[in-house]
C-alpha positions, 0 to 999 in steps of 0.5 A: 768458908770456915769449918763452922759454916761448912755442911755436908749431906748425910742420909737421914738414916745415918744421923738418927734412928728411923722406925715405922710404927706398929700395924693395927690388927684385930689381935692388937685391938682386943683388950687383953690388959696390955692396952696403951695409947698410940698416936696416928696421922690424925694426931700429928699436925703441922708442928704440934701434936693433938692428944685430945683424940687418942686411940688404944691398942695392945703392946707387949713388952718388946713392942713397948720398947720398940714403939715407945716414944721419948721426948724429942722424937719426931713423928712424920705422917707416913701416909697422907695426901700428896701435899701433906705427906711428911707433916711432922711434929716433935713429941713432948709427952712423958717417956713411954707414955705414948706409942705410935702406929705404922701410919707414922714414921719416928725419927730419933735424932743421934748425937750430932743432930738437935731435934728442933733443927731436924724438924725445921729441915723436915718442915722445909721438905714438906713446904718445898715438895721434897717429900712429895717427890719421894713419896709413892702414890697409890690411890688417894694416899701418898706413902713416904716410906721409912726406907725412902725417907732414910735415904734423903740427903740431910744438911748436917752442920755443927751443933753450935750452928744448929743452935744458932739456926734454932735461935733465929727460927725461934724468934720468927716462931714467936711472931707467928704464935702471936699472929695465931693467937690473934687469929684464934681470938677473932675466930672465937668472937666470930663463932660466939656471935653466930652461936648467940644468933642461933640461940636467940634467933627470932622464933617466928622464923620457920624451922626447916629441915636441910632436905627442904633447904638444899639438894643432897647428892643422890649418886656419884659420877665418873669424873672422866666423863666431865670436860677436862676443865671440870676435872678438879678434885676437892677433898677434906684436906684441901679445906681450912676447917676454922674459916671454911676456906679452900686452901688447895685442890687437885687438878685432873693430872694430879688426882690419879686414881682417886675414886668416888666423887660428886659433881660440884658447881660454884656456890655449892656448900661442901661438907666433909662427912667423916670425922675428925674432919667432920666440921670442914665446910666450904662454899665452892668457887669452882666447877669440878668434883669432890671426893666421896668423903664430902657432900655437895649441897646445892641450896634453894633460893630461900637460903644463901649458901654463905648462911648455910655454910655458917650454920654447918660450921656452928656448934649446934650442928657440930653437937648434932653431927657428933651425936649421930655420926657414931651410931653405927660404929663408923664415924660417918655422917650419913645422908639420911641423918644430914637431911633431918637436921633443922635450922631457923631460916630468916628472910633473905634480907636478914640473912644478908645482915647476919652474914655482913656482920660475920664477914666483917670479922672474917675479913679481919681474920683473913688479914691476920692469916695473910700476915701469918703466911708471910711470916711462915714464908720468911721462916722457910726462906731463912732455913736454907739461907741459914744453913748455907751461911747466907744469913746471920 
């Protein structure tokens, strides 16, 4: 094997600077004129950063130097659910424009590592469970830990080979972005179709409150009293917000000490009640429990669960939820406000016609999503092969 193809394992902490962010405290949250925007877990998604919902806290001169972000810095979720801990993205803002909280770890690559290559490796570790194995789990949150992250062996290859790996992955990424654009367009069409129906629906259809259409949860249960097969947990992170599709759930053996759950039955409409995951809504296909961050709604015979799910994913409900969820200072949709939400309810036959049109678009969207998942699977298979010299 040539020197060009060889690689060596080096601890992450030796190829770049690993730093935890600043801890939020009552003192740092006071507006003393030194406030600056900071990024947190909610901002760092899978391969990109969402700058639309940024919070502020104070940073003194020393802290600005210590926690300021530079283009090329990689941010990783330090605290998350077990399957999402270590999710990462490269900061692409201006130097010193944003800072970061201690729910994130910052990796600043040294001279021997290209940030895009390092981020590809970190993404691989998210997919193959490396981060999950390293993380320390407490309650419902897993913590990666700066020290543990810094000790993970990193596959270091030459800069020229790193560039070739990035080039190949870039071509695959382009295909994935094209697929995501199609998915986004289909989703927009589906959302617009529902919004058009909601705004132009037959006024003769009765306007009903949610409390009349569905049974809301009245109390929590101890899931250990349920049969073992029912001890499956659904949390907001396990639902894809744009499609209302379950993408993961935890079994009894995995959920550990997560507390505060509601019983879920097949056909229940489950709504997350805390922002920014507020619009995550799904129709359950299993018997088990959901976390205290979600409400299970059992629909009455006069409304299809799928119809209710579509209504709660619509822009009308989103505007309602945004209006009422922050009134107490806590971005949480409470049970009483939720029960007051009203929607028009056509006869079951009309509901089926409406859902048939929406589901036709949803099926096309799902087909595209499966294609994107295949591209993503190819991308992460390639990473290991390219590093080891098994693929050109």
